[in-house]
C-alpha positions as CSV (number, residue, x, y, z in Angstrom):
1,M,43.7,146.2,120.9
2,K,42.0,147.5,117.5
3,K,45.4,149.3,116.4
4,I,46.8,145.8,117.3
5,F,44.5,143.9,114.9
6,T,45.4,146.7,112.4
7,L,48.6,146.2,112.3
8,I,49.0,142.4,112.1
9,L,46.9,142.6,109.1
10,F,48.4,145.4,107.8
11,F,51.8,143.6,108.2
12,T,50.2,140.3,107.3
13,L,49.0,141.8,104.1
14,T,52.3,143.0,103.3
15,A,53.9,139.7,103.0
16,V,51.3,137.9,101.2
17,I,51.8,140.7,98.5
18,A,55.7,140.4,98.9
19,Q,55.6,137.0,98.6
20,T,52.8,137.3,95.5
21,K,55.6,139.5,94.0
22,E,58.6,137.2,94.7
23,T,60.8,137.4,91.8
24,T,62.2,133.9,90.3
25,I,63.7,132.3,87.3
26,S,64.5,128.8,86.4
27,G,65.8,126.8,83.4
28,T,67.9,123.7,82.7
29,V,71.4,123.6,81.9
30,T,72.9,121.3,79.0
31,S,76.0,120.8,77.2
32,T,75.2,119.0,73.6
33,E,71.8,118.5,74.8
34,I,72.8,116.9,77.5
35,P,72.5,117.5,81.2
36,V,74.8,119.0,82.6
37,S,74.2,117.8,86.6
38,F,75.1,119.9,89.9
39,A,76.1,122.7,87.9
40,S,76.9,126.1,89.9
41,I,74.5,128.9,88.8
42,F,74.7,132.2,90.7
43,I,74.5,136.3,90.0
44,K,77.4,138.0,89.3
45,N,78.9,140.1,91.8
46,T,76.9,138.8,94.8
47,S,76.4,135.8,96.9
48,I,73.2,134.7,95.6
49,G,73.3,131.2,93.9
50,T,72.6,128.4,93.8
51,S,73.0,124.6,92.2
52,A,71.1,122.5,89.0
53,D,69.5,119.2,89.9
54,E,70.9,116.0,88.3
55,N,69.1,117.0,85.4
56,G,70.3,119.8,84.9
57,K,67.5,121.9,86.3
58,Y,67.2,124.9,89.0
59,K,64.8,127.9,89.9
60,L,67.0,130.9,91.6
61,K,65.7,134.2,93.3
62,I,65.8,136.7,92.2
63,P,65.6,141.2,92.2
64,A,64.6,142.9,90.5
65,G,66.8,145.2,87.6
66,I,69.5,144.5,84.7
67,Q,71.0,141.4,86.2
68,T,73.8,138.9,84.8
69,I,73.8,135.7,85.6
70,T,76.8,132.7,85.9
71,V,76.8,129.4,85.2
72,Q,79.8,127.1,85.7
73,S,80.6,123.7,85.9
74,Q,83.8,122.1,86.3
75,G,84.9,120.6,82.6
76,F,83.1,123.6,80.9
77,R,83.5,127.0,79.6
78,S,81.2,129.5,82.1
79,Q,79.0,131.4,80.7
80,S,76.8,134.7,81.0
81,K,73.9,135.9,80.5
82,T,72.3,139.7,80.9
83,I,68.8,140.0,81.4
84,T,66.0,142.6,82.9
85,I,64.0,141.4,85.7
86,I,60.6,143.0,86.2
87,E,59.5,142.3,89.6
88,G,56.3,139.7,90.1
89,I,57.6,138.3,86.8
90,N,58.8,134.7,86.5
91,Q,61.3,134.1,83.5
92,Q,63.2,131.1,81.7
93,L,66.9,130.9,80.9
94,N,68.7,128.1,79.7
95,F,72.3,127.7,79.1
96,A,74.3,125.8,76.8
97,L,77.7,125.6,78.1
98,V,80.7,124.0,75.8
99,E,83.1,121.5,76.7
100,D,86.2,123.6,78.1
101,A,88.5,120.9,76.5
102,L,91.6,122.6,77.1
103,G,90.6,122.8,81.1
104,L,91.8,127.1,81.6
105,E,88.5,127.8,83.2
106,G,88.4,124.6,86.2
107,I,88.0,125.4,89.7
108,V,91.2,124.9,91.6
109,V,92.0,124.9,95.5
110,S,95.6,125.4,95.6
111,A,96.2,128.7,94.4
112,T,95.0,130.5,97.2
113,R,93.9,127.4,99.8
114,N,90.1,128.4,98.4
115,R,88.6,127.7,95.4
116,I,88.9,130.4,92.7
117,S,89.1,129.5,89.2
118,K,92.2,128.9,87.3
119,K,92.2,132.1,84.9
120,K,91.5,134.3,88.2
121,A,93.9,132.8,90.8
122,P,96.8,135.2,90.9
123,V,99.8,132.2,91.3
124,I,99.4,129.3,88.0
125,V,97.8,125.8,88.6
126,N,98.5,123.2,86.1
127,V,95.8,120.4,86.4
128,L,96.5,116.6,85.9
129,S,92.9,115.2,85.3
130,P,91.6,111.5,84.8
131,K,91.8,112.0,81.5
132,L,95.2,112.9,81.0
133,F,95.8,109.7,83.2
134,A,94.0,107.4,81.0
135,A,95.6,108.7,77.6
136,T,99.1,108.2,78.9
137,Q,98.1,104.7,80.7
138,S,99.4,105.9,84.2
139,I,98.5,103.3,86.7
140,S,100.0,105.4,89.5
141,I,100.5,109.3,89.9
142,A,104.3,108.5,89.2
143,D,103.4,107.6,85.6
144,G,101.7,110.9,85.0
145,L,102.9,114.0,86.0
146,N,105.6,114.4,83.8
147,Y,103.3,115.8,81.3
148,Q,103.0,119.4,82.8
149,P,105.6,122.4,82.5
150,G,108.5,122.0,84.9
151,V,107.8,118.5,85.8
152,R,109.5,115.6,85.9
153,V,109.8,111.9,87.4
154,E,112.8,109.7,87.4
155,T,113.2,106.5,89.2
156,N,117.1,106.6,91.4
157,C,117.2,103.0,92.3
158,Q,117.5,99.7,90.0
159,N,117.1,97.4,92.9
160,C,114.2,99.1,94.5
161,G,112.4,101.5,91.6
162,F,112.9,105.1,94.1
163,T,111.2,107.5,92.7
164,Q,111.1,111.0,93.4
165,V,109.3,113.9,91.5
166,R,111.6,117.7,90.4
167,L,109.6,120.9,90.4
168,N,111.5,123.4,88.2
169,G,114.8,121.2,88.5
170,L,114.9,120.8,92.7
171,E,115.3,117.2,94.1
172,G,112.0,115.8,95.6
173,Q,112.2,117.1,98.9
174,Y,112.0,120.5,97.6
175,T,108.4,119.9,96.4
176,Q,105.5,119.4,99.4
177,I,103.1,116.7,98.4
178,L,99.2,117.4,99.3
179,V,97.0,114.6,100.1
180,N,93.6,116.7,100.2
181,S,95.5,119.8,100.9
182,R,96.9,118.5,103.9
183,P,100.8,117.6,103.9
184,V,100.6,114.1,105.4
185,F,103.1,113.4,102.1
186,S,106.3,112.5,104.5
187,A,110.1,111.8,103.7
188,L,109.5,108.2,103.9
189,N,106.3,108.6,101.8
190,S,108.8,110.3,99.1
191,V,110.2,107.4,98.0
192,Y,108.4,105.1,97.1
193,G,104.9,106.4,97.0
194,L,104.1,107.9,93.8
195,E,104.4,104.4,92.8
196,Q,101.8,103.6,95.8
197,I,99.1,105.9,94.5
198,P,96.8,104.7,92.5
199,V,95.2,107.1,89.6
200,S,92.0,105.7,89.6
201,I,90.7,107.0,93.2
202,I,92.3,110.1,91.6
203,D,90.0,113.2,90.9
204,R,93.1,115.6,90.0
205,V,96.3,116.9,91.0
206,E,96.9,120.4,91.2
207,V,100.3,121.8,90.7
208,V,102.1,124.8,91.6
209,R,105.3,125.7,90.6
210,S,108.0,127.1,92.7
211,G,108.0,128.7,96.1
212,G,104.7,130.4,95.5
213,S,102.6,128.1,97.6
214,A,104.3,128.6,100.4
215,L,101.2,128.9,102.9
216,F,101.3,125.1,102.9
217,G,103.8,124.7,104.3
218,S,108.1,126.3,104.7
219,N,109.6,122.9,102.2
220,A,107.4,124.2,99.2
221,I,110.1,125.8,97.9
222,A,110.6,124.3,94.2
223,G,106.5,123.8,94.3
224,T,103.9,121.9,95.3
225,I,101.6,119.0,94.2
226,N,98.2,118.3,95.8
227,V,96.5,115.3,94.9
228,I,92.8,115.3,95.4
229,T,90.9,112.3,95.9
230,K,87.2,110.8,93.9
231,Q,84.3,112.7,95.7
232,P,81.3,111.5,95.5
233,V,79.0,113.5,93.2
234,N,76.1,111.3,91.9
235,N,75.3,107.4,92.0
236,T,77.7,106.0,89.2
237,W,80.1,102.8,89.4
238,E,82.9,101.6,87.2
239,I,85.2,98.5,86.9
240,G,88.3,98.4,85.3
241,S,91.5,96.5,84.1
242,N,95.0,96.7,82.6
243,F,97.7,94.2,81.0
244,S,100.3,95.8,80.1
245,F,102.9,93.6,78.4
246,I,106.9,95.4,79.2
247,N,108.8,95.0,76.9
248,G,106.5,92.2,75.0
249,E,107.3,89.5,77.4
250,T,106.8,90.9,81.3
251,L,103.3,91.3,82.5
252,D,101.8,94.4,84.9
253,R,98.4,93.7,85.6
254,N,95.4,96.1,87.3
255,V,92.3,95.9,88.4
256,N,90.1,98.4,90.2
257,L,86.7,100.0,91.1
258,N,85.2,103.0,91.7
259,A,81.1,103.2,92.6
260,S,79.2,106.6,94.4
261,I,76.0,106.6,95.9
262,V,74.3,110.4,96.4
263,S,71.1,111.2,98.7
264,E,68.1,112.7,96.2
265,D,68.3,115.4,98.5
266,L,72.5,115.9,98.0
267,M,73.0,116.5,101.9
268,S,75.0,113.0,102.0
269,G,77.3,110.7,100.2
270,V,79.9,108.6,100.1
271,T,82.3,107.0,97.0
272,V,84.2,103.8,97.6
273,Y,87.6,102.4,95.9
274,G,89.6,99.9,95.2
275,I,92.9,98.6,93.6
276,F,94.7,95.4,92.6
277,R,98.2,95.7,90.9
278,D,100.8,92.8,90.2
279,R,103.7,93.5,88.2
280,D,106.3,91.0,87.4
281,A,110.1,91.8,87.5
282,F,111.9,92.8,84.5
283,D,115.7,92.5,83.4
284,A,116.8,94.8,80.5
285,N,120.7,93.2,80.0
286,D,119.9,89.8,81.1
287,D,122.5,89.8,83.8
288,G,119.6,88.2,86.2
289,F,119.6,91.3,88.4
290,T,116.1,93.9,87.8
291,E,115.6,96.7,86.2
292,I,112.0,97.1,86.9
293,T,110.8,95.8,90.4
294,K,108.4,93.0,91.5
295,L,105.7,95.2,92.5
296,T,102.0,94.0,94.6
297,N,100.0,96.5,95.7
298,N,96.4,96.4,97.0
299,S,94.6,99.5,98.1
300,L,90.6,100.5,99.7
301,G,89.4,103.5,100.3
302,T,86.9,105.6,100.7
303,K,85.2,109.8,100.9
304,A,82.1,110.7,102.3
305,F,80.6,113.5,103.5
306,I,77.3,115.0,105.1
307,K,75.2,118.2,105.5
308,P,73.7,118.9,108.9
309,N,72.2,121.7,106.9
310,D,72.5,124.2,104.2
311,N,75.6,126.0,105.9
312,S,78.0,123.3,106.5
313,R,79.4,120.5,105.9
314,V,81.7,117.5,107.0
315,G,84.2,115.6,105.2
316,F,85.8,112.3,105.9
317,D,88.4,110.3,103.7
318,F,90.0,107.3,104.1
319,T,92.6,105.4,101.8
320,G,94.8,102.0,102.6
321,I,97.4,100.7,100.7
322,R,99.6,97.3,101.2
323,E,102.2,97.5,99.2
324,Y,105.0,95.1,98.2
325,R,108.2,95.1,95.7
326,R,110.7,93.5,95.5
327,G,114.0,93.6,93.2
328,G,117.8,91.8,93.1
329,D,118.4,89.0,91.6
330,R,117.2,85.3,92.6
331,L,113.6,86.2,93.8
332,D,112.7,82.9,94.5
333,L,115.3,82.4,97.2
334,A,114.9,84.3,100.8
335,P,116.9,87.6,100.5
336,Q,119.6,86.5,102.3
337,F,120.5,83.6,100.1
338,T,120.9,85.9,97.0
339,D,123.3,88.7,95.7
340,I,121.4,91.9,96.0
341,T,117.9,91.7,97.3
342,E,116.3,95.5,98.2
343,E,112.8,94.3,100.1
344,L,109.8,96.5,101.2
345,D,106.4,95.9,102.5
346,H,104.7,98.4,103.2
347,N,101.1,99.6,104.9
348,T,100.4,102.6,104.3
349,V,96.9,104.7,106.0
350,F,96.0,108.3,104.9
351,T,92.7,109.3,106.7
352,G,91.2,112.9,107.4
353,V,88.4,114.8,108.6
354,D,87.2,117.8,108.5
355,Y,83.9,120.2,109.5
356,E,83.7,123.4,107.3
357,I,80.9,126.2,108.5
358,F,79.4,128.7,106.3
359,D,77.0,132.2,106.6
360,D,74.0,132.9,104.6
361,A,75.8,135.4,102.8
362,R,78.7,133.0,101.8
363,E,80.6,135.6,103.4
364,N,82.3,134.2,106.3
365,S,84.0,130.9,106.1
366,A,85.7,128.9,108.6
367,T,87.2,125.1,108.5
368,A,88.6,122.5,111.3
369,Y,90.5,119.7,110.0
370,M,93.0,117.3,110.8
371,S,94.6,114.8,108.5
372,V,96.7,111.4,109.7
373,Q,99.0,108.7,107.8
374,H,100.3,106.4,109.4
375,T,103.6,104.0,108.2
376,D,104.5,99.8,108.8
377,R,107.3,99.3,106.7
378,D,110.0,95.7,106.4
379,S,112.6,96.5,104.7
380,Y,115.3,94.0,103.5
381,Y,118.8,95.6,102.0
382,G,121.5,93.7,101.8
383,G,122.7,90.6,99.9
384,L,125.9,88.5,99.7
385,G,127.5,90.9,97.1
386,G,128.6,88.1,95.0
387,R,130.8,86.6,97.6
388,R,129.9,82.8,99.7
389,T,132.0,84.4,103.0
390,R,131.0,83.3,106.6
391,A,131.3,86.5,107.2
392,D,129.0,88.2,104.3
393,S,126.3,85.4,105.4
394,L,126.4,86.7,108.7
395,L,125.9,90.2,107.4
396,A,123.2,89.1,104.9
397,N,121.1,87.6,107.2
398,N,121.1,90.6,109.1
399,A,119.8,93.7,106.5
400,L,116.4,93.2,107.5
401,G,114.8,96.9,108.8
402,R,111.6,98.0,110.4
403,T,110.5,101.4,110.0
404,T,107.3,102.9,111.3
405,D,106.5,107.0,110.2
406,L,103.6,109.3,111.3
407,A,102.3,112.3,110.6
408,L,99.6,114.3,111.9
409,V,98.0,117.5,111.0
410,A,95.2,119.5,112.5
411,G,94.6,123.3,112.0
412,T,91.9,125.6,111.4
413,K,91.1,128.6,108.5
414,Y,89.0,131.5,108.5
415,T,88.3,132.9,105.3
416,H,86.1,136.7,105.0
417,N,85.3,138.0,101.2
418,F,84.4,141.7,101.2
419,K,82.4,142.6,98.2
420,R,85.9,142.7,95.8
421,D,89.0,141.0,98.7
422,V,89.6,138.1,101.2
423,I,91.1,137.3,104.1
424,T,92.5,133.8,105.0
425,T,94.4,133.1,108.2
426,G,94.6,129.7,110.1
427,I,96.7,127.9,112.3
428,E,98.5,124.6,111.6
429,Y,100.4,122.2,113.7
430,Q,102.3,119.2,111.7
431,L,104.3,116.1,112.8
432,N,106.6,113.7,111.6
433,D,107.9,111.0,113.9
434,T,110.4,108.5,111.9
435,N,111.8,105.5,113.6
436,D,113.9,103.9,110.5
437,V,116.3,101.2,112.2
438,I,118.5,98.3,110.6
439,P,119.9,96.2,113.5
440,G,122.6,94.1,111.5
441,Y,123.9,97.5,109.3
442,N,123.8,99.5,113.6
443,K,121.3,102.1,111.4
444,L,119.4,104.4,113.1
445,V,116.9,107.2,111.7
446,D,115.1,108.1,115.4
447,Q,113.4,111.8,114.4
448,E,110.3,113.3,115.5
449,V,109.4,117.3,114.1
450,N,107.3,119.4,114.9
451,S,105.8,122.5,113.8
452,I,103.1,124.9,114.6
453,G,102.5,127.5,111.9
454,L,100.5,130.9,111.8
455,Y,99.7,132.0,108.0
456,A,97.5,135.2,106.7
457,Q,97.0,136.1,103.3
458,Y,95.0,139.4,101.6
459,E,93.8,139.2,98.7
460,W,93.6,142.6,96.9
461,K,91.2,143.6,94.0
462,P,91.7,147.5,93.9
463,F,90.1,147.5,90.4
464,D,88.8,144.5,88.2
465,K,92.1,144.1,86.1
466,F,94.2,144.1,89.3
467,T,95.0,141.6,92.4
468,A,97.4,141.0,94.1
469,L,98.4,138.3,96.8
470,V,100.0,139.5,100.2
471,G,100.8,136.9,102.8
472,A,103.2,135.1,105.2
473,R,104.2,132.1,106.8
474,M,105.3,131.9,110.3
475,D,107.1,128.6,111.3
476,H,108.6,127.6,114.7
477,V,110.1,124.1,113.9
478,N,111.8,121.4,116.3
479,V,113.8,118.8,114.9
480,D,115.1,116.2,117.6
481,G,116.7,113.9,115.9
482,L,119.3,110.6,116.2
483,Y,121.1,109.5,113.2
484,K,123.5,106.2,113.8
485,I,125.9,104.3,111.0
486,Q,128.2,101.6,112.5
487,N,130.1,103.5,115.0
488,I,129.2,107.2,113.6
489,E,126.8,109.1,115.3
490,R,124.8,112.3,115.9
491,L,122.9,114.3,117.5
492,Y,120.5,117.3,116.5
493,N,118.0,119.5,118.3
494,V,117.0,122.1,116.0
495,S,114.7,125.0,117.4
496,E,113.9,128.1,114.9
497,T,111.1,130.1,113.6
498,V,111.4,131.5,110.8
499,L,108.6,134.0,108.7
500,N,108.9,133.4,105.1
501,P,106.8,135.8,102.9
502,R,104.7,135.9,99.8
503,L,103.6,138.5,97.7
504,T,101.9,137.5,94.4
505,V,99.9,139.5,91.4
506,L,97.7,139.3,88.1
507,Y,97.4,141.9,85.5
508,N,95.0,141.0,83.0
509,I,96.6,143.7,80.1
510,N,93.7,143.2,77.8
511,D,90.7,140.4,77.2
512,A,93.2,138.2,76.3
513,L,96.6,139.0,77.7
514,Q,97.3,137.9,81.5
515,F,100.8,139.4,83.7
516,R,102.0,137.4,87.0
517,G,104.8,137.6,88.5
518,G,105.7,136.6,92.4
519,Y,108.2,136.3,95.5
520,A,108.6,134.0,98.1
521,R,110.4,133.2,100.9
522,G,111.0,129.4,102.1
523,F,113.4,127.3,104.4
524,R,114.3,123.5,105.4
525,A,115.2,122.7,109.0
526,P,118.1,119.8,109.1
527,Q,116.2,116.9,109.1
528,A,116.2,113.3,107.2
529,F,114.8,113.1,103.9
530,N,113.8,110.6,101.4
531,E,117.6,109.7,100.6
532,D,118.1,109.1,103.8
533,L,115.8,106.4,104.1
534,H,116.4,104.5,101.1
535,I,119.9,102.5,100.5
536,S,121.6,101.8,97.5
537,S,123.9,99.2,96.5
538,V,127.6,99.8,94.9
539,G,130.5,97.0,94.6
540,G,128.4,94.3,96.5
541,E,128.4,97.2,99.4
542,Q,125.2,99.0,101.0
543,R,125.8,103.1,100.6
544,F,124.5,105.0,103.4
545,V,123.5,108.5,103.7
546,I,123.7,110.5,107.1
547,L,123.5,113.8,108.5
548,S,126.6,115.7,108.9
549,D,127.9,117.9,112.0
550,N,126.6,121.3,112.7
551,L,124.3,121.0,109.2
552,E,122.4,124.6,108.9
553,S,118.7,125.0,108.4
554,E,119.1,125.7,103.9
555,F,116.7,129.1,102.8
556,S,115.3,129.9,99.8
557,N,114.4,133.1,97.4
558,A,111.9,132.1,94.4
559,F,111.4,135.0,92.1
560,T,108.8,134.2,88.7
561,A,107.5,135.6,86.3
562,S,104.8,134.9,83.1
563,F,102.3,136.2,80.5
564,N,99.5,133.9,79.8
565,Y,97.5,134.6,76.9
566,T,93.8,133.2,76.0
567,K,91.8,133.8,73.6
568,D,88.8,131.7,71.1
569,F,89.5,132.2,67.7
570,N,85.9,131.4,66.3
571,K,85.2,127.7,67.6
572,T,89.5,127.2,68.7
573,Q,90.5,127.5,72.2
574,T,93.7,128.4,72.3
575,N,96.2,129.6,75.1
576,F,100.2,129.8,75.5
577,L,102.3,130.3,78.5
578,V,105.7,131.3,79.2
579,E,106.8,131.7,82.4
580,G,110.6,132.5,84.2
581,F,111.9,131.4,87.2
582,Y,114.5,131.7,89.3
583,T,115.5,130.0,92.7
584,T,118.1,131.0,95.3
585,L,119.3,128.4,97.5
586,E,121.2,129.9,101.2
587,N,123.4,126.4,102.4
588,P,121.5,124.4,100.0
589,F,121.7,120.4,101.3
590,T,123.7,118.6,99.4
591,I,124.8,114.7,99.7
592,V,128.8,113.6,99.2
593,S,130.4,110.1,98.4
594,T,132.9,110.3,101.3
595,G,135.3,107.5,99.4
596,A,135.2,106.1,102.7
597,S,134.2,102.7,104.1
598,L,132.7,101.6,107.2
599,S,133.9,99.0,109.6
600,N,131.7,96.5,107.6
601,G,132.7,97.8,104.1
602,S,129.8,100.0,103.6
603,I,129.6,103.2,101.9
604,L,129.0,106.0,103.4
605,E,127.7,109.4,101.6
606,E,127.3,112.9,104.0
607,T,124.6,115.6,103.5
608,R,126.7,119.3,103.6
609,N,125.4,122.7,103.5
610,G,126.6,123.8,99.9
611,S,128.2,127.4,99.3
612,G,124.6,128.7,97.8
613,A,123.4,127.7,94.3
614,Y,120.8,129.3,91.9
615,V,117.9,127.4,89.6
616,A,117.1,129.9,86.9
617,G,115.0,128.8,83.4
618,A,111.6,129.3,81.6
619,N,108.7,127.1,81.0
620,F,106.6,127.1,77.5
621,E,103.4,126.1,77.2
622,L,100.9,125.4,74.3
623,S,97.4,124.3,74.3
624,I,94.7,124.3,71.0
625,S,91.3,122.9,70.9
626,P,89.6,123.9,67.7
627,S,86.3,121.6,68.9
628,S,85.4,119.4,71.8
629,D,86.7,116.5,69.2
630,F,90.6,117.6,69.4
631,S,93.1,119.2,71.3
632,F,96.8,119.7,71.5
633,Q,99.1,120.2,74.4
634,A,102.5,120.6,74.1
635,G,105.1,121.8,76.8
636,A,108.8,122.3,77.4
637,T,111.3,123.5,80.0
638,I,114.9,125.4,79.1
639,Q,116.7,125.4,82.7
640,R,120.4,125.3,84.3
641,S,121.1,124.6,88.2
642,I,123.8,126.0,89.2
643,Y,126.6,126.1,92.5
644,D,127.4,129.7,93.0
645,E,131.0,128.0,93.8
646,D,132.3,124.6,92.9
647,Q,131.1,121.8,94.9
648,V,132.6,118.5,95.9
649,F,130.7,115.6,95.5
650,F,133.1,112.9,96.3
651,E,135.7,113.4,98.2
652,A,138.8,111.0,97.9
653,D,139.9,109.3,101.5
654,G,142.9,108.9,100.1
655,S,143.0,105.1,100.7
656,T,143.4,104.0,97.2
657,P,146.5,105.2,95.1
658,G,145.5,108.0,92.0
659,E,142.0,108.8,93.5
660,Q,141.0,112.6,93.7
661,D,138.0,114.5,94.3
662,I,135.5,114.9,91.9
663,I,134.2,118.6,91.7
664,I,130.9,119.3,90.1
665,D,129.7,123.3,89.5
666,E,126.1,122.2,88.3
667,F,123.7,119.4,89.4
668,V,123.9,116.1,88.5
669,R,120.9,114.8,87.0
670,T,118.8,117.2,85.9
671,P,118.5,117.6,82.4
672,N,119.1,121.4,80.6
673,V,115.4,120.7,78.5
674,Y,112.7,119.0,79.3
675,G,109.1,118.7,77.8
676,F,105.7,116.6,77.0
677,L,102.7,116.4,74.3
678,N,99.2,115.5,74.6
679,A,96.8,115.6,71.5
680,N,93.2,113.6,71.7
681,W,91.2,113.1,69.1
682,T,87.5,112.1,69.5
683,A,87.0,110.0,66.4
684,S,82.9,109.6,66.4
685,K,80.8,109.2,69.5
686,A,82.5,105.6,69.4
687,W,86.5,105.9,68.9
688,Q,88.7,107.7,70.1
689,F,92.5,108.1,69.8
690,D,95.4,109.5,72.1
691,I,98.9,110.0,71.1
692,T,101.5,111.8,74.6
693,G,104.9,111.6,74.9
694,S,107.5,113.4,76.9
695,Y,111.5,114.4,76.0
696,T,114.0,114.0,78.0
697,G,117.3,116.0,76.9
698,S,120.7,114.9,78.0
699,M,121.7,115.1,81.9
700,I,125.0,114.2,83.8
701,A,124.4,111.0,85.5
702,P,127.4,110.0,88.6
703,R,128.5,106.4,88.1
704,V,130.5,104.5,90.3
705,I,132.8,102.0,88.7
706,S,132.7,98.6,90.7
707,D,136.2,97.3,89.7
708,S,138.1,100.9,90.7
709,G,135.5,101.9,93.4
710,F,136.3,105.3,91.2
711,L,133.5,107.9,90.6
712,D,133.0,108.7,87.0
713,L,130.5,111.2,85.5
714,V,128.3,110.3,82.1
715,D,126.7,112.7,80.0
716,T,124.0,111.0,79.7
717,D,121.4,110.3,76.2
718,A,117.9,112.7,75.2
719,F,115.1,110.5,75.2
720,L,111.6,111.0,73.3
721,D,108.7,108.4,74.9
722,M,106.0,108.1,72.8
723,T,102.5,106.8,73.9
724,T,99.6,105.6,71.8
725,K,96.2,104.9,72.5
726,L,92.9,104.1,70.9
727,T,89.4,103.5,72.7
728,Y,86.8,102.0,71.7
729,H,83.4,102.8,73.6
730,F,80.2,101.8,73.2
731,D,76.8,101.0,75.2
732,P,75.1,97.8,75.3
733,I,72.2,98.5,76.8
734,E,70.9,101.8,78.4
735,N,73.0,103.5,81.3
736,F,75.8,100.5,80.8
737,H,79.1,101.3,79.1
738,V,82.1,99.8,77.9
739,E,85.0,100.4,76.9
740,L,88.3,98.2,74.9
741,S,91.2,100.3,74.5
742,G,94.9,99.1,73.8
743,G,98.0,100.7,72.5
744,V,101.6,100.8,72.7
745,Q,104.1,102.8,75.4
746,N,107.3,104.2,74.8
747,M,106.6,102.9,71.4
748,F,110.2,104.2,69.8
749,N,111.7,102.1,72.7
750,S,113.2,105.1,74.1
751,Y,115.3,103.0,76.7
752,Q,118.7,103.5,78.5
753,D,121.3,100.5,77.4
754,D,124.3,101.0,79.5
755,F,123.3,99.6,82.8
756,D,125.5,98.5,85.4
757,S,125.6,94.8,85.6
758,G,126.5,92.0,88.2
759,A,126.0,91.9,91.7
760,T,128.9,94.7,91.5
761,R,126.7,96.9,89.8
762,D,125.8,100.8,91.3
763,S,122.3,100.4,91.5
764,D,121.8,104.0,91.5
765,Y,123.3,104.6,87.4
766,I,119.6,104.6,85.9
767,Y,118.1,107.3,84.6
768,G,115.6,108.4,80.7
769,P,111.6,107.3,80.8
770,N,111.0,104.0,83.8
771,R,110.1,101.4,81.4
772,P,111.0,100.2,77.9
773,R,108.4,99.7,74.7
774,T,105.4,98.2,76.4
775,F,102.3,96.7,74.8
776,F,98.7,97.0,76.9
777,I,94.8,96.8,76.7
778,G,92.6,97.5,79.0
779,L,88.9,97.3,79.1
780,K,86.3,99.2,81.6
781,F,82.2,99.0,82.0
782,G,79.8,100.5,84.6
783,D,77.7,104.2,84.3
784,F,80.3,106.3,84.0
């Protein structure tokens, strides 16, 4: 008994002595003497770390020896300090961070499916921030995506405002759009969804060009756009309103609100956001038909988290969108009494839940998640077409349609961190069920796509200067689809298993210069994409797209190589990037105008396999920030999109004398040169000036001549769309901020001037900037 008591006493005294010798460092993280809330503080090359509180204060237990302490916070440059820790002697260590005006050291998730610094990511990730969206006076995500290399948003229909985003010259269906890292943005969402997501709910948008993002899905042939909604970080609220005057005459009104609450122990939080938008229709050429649609959007959402303990986190998000849009003529009448109307009423819900768990050392983490998108759409694509016959009136009365669309994603992901390397693996199930029917046209798309994907990725770092990312994704895809238009019916039942490998490397040539290179394989199974769920008009008739017989899967091989030079010259932060890309397409899906008319006079187009194609080019980006008060960024893309063999674009049916096939050797609606620039100057604490712009080079745009029905290929003009914005900030009372702003979008009125006119116009003949010169004013206030 005496021995046991002696042992207990010994171990107790040892514990007390050890506790008295426990060493901590503490301090405050600030920037320009203002506390940086919730910054991350950690010991380099270890899993030991902590977070600052809302006042920027931190305390960290630290082992004895020479240690390097690193601090990181979104929007600031990381900072490291090396100190000698003597056991039992506490020390104070403060950090004064400098703003990362160019966003070069931000944390991204789209490169590896894990949180990683942009600078350390083997894949190039560009980030669009709320600051950029504010500078460009963007209301929806469609307005702001142009301001990155290789990215271009285009409007494809005068009647309904259908938009799509092109990455590295490839059409919208080649891009995987994610919402909070989940692929729930379906083909139907891709038709109008870019205008349905307001920027007021967005924390950031991460863009990965080319196929280096293949782990997110096989459709990421051109790249990935990851829309990440706002998370609760601290207690704040904000209300904003914008009024725009399109061409100085047509109103576009917008009101948004955001509020967040976070618990004092940072273990739970919730943010809510809402938006109301009301845009009047705009007629550019005074023919009584719209070039910009009437639009009403009401959105409401929330994002919340709770941490049951320090090693787990549960997240939840919900966004509800109600959008109504209408274009054509005589918007005050019921659509069946007009010459042309495209009217869409969307009710869309995005929701998701995820659970993340870690071990104490943060070496192992696992995530389980499920996200769902559901859309109900009432549509009207039709009208009298400039005629007043009984047959036309009957057809116009039956042009109403109904669409339901469900997308579901569920999966698990496991990550293990070795001392240097990281392994990530997971399984993901995707479902997309679409039913699109217009009884009056006997049109039906009844499609269900099921996919199970297995992926694995190894991040190998044999030495400090080199990182290799080796991965693959195997997808088993089943497409069960019935496609009908009038008396034409196509039935698809495709089941296919495909393995898509991926390899990217990062080599730090020196502290300033980095090389990245990569290869990725991708594929798309035959199915209806965005163009198949949209109906345009020409010659007063509707134009439909249907899959051709025996359509085969499309495959791609994407190669990239880049040099990135980043260096600080005294206080001047600089970054220069040059990136080459080369993507080959096997059996590319190509829409061919058949020149044939259906029994009701409608025009038929088919999606067919082309002989092969490639897209090759280079992206350039230059960023300079001499101080936190000024930043400048410019970028350009030079490219070619070429078919391996001449491609039939318009197929004459022989019914019209003089009608001939139209043959093309390059992609249409794809400029060979395009680019952007952004400049921000904070003149004082009160005044800020922004100037932004996008350049669209000449391209080939197809146009159906309504008088003859012949197809013509037009070489379009180039456009320079410049926006200037002046912002005044003041604080009438403590913790209450007010911003007044105003400016001009497309200040040089660089806008298309040869729109088709009248009831028989080709509604797809639209290109260039999405609006003419537009004046705007804004008011924002809150605790932000």
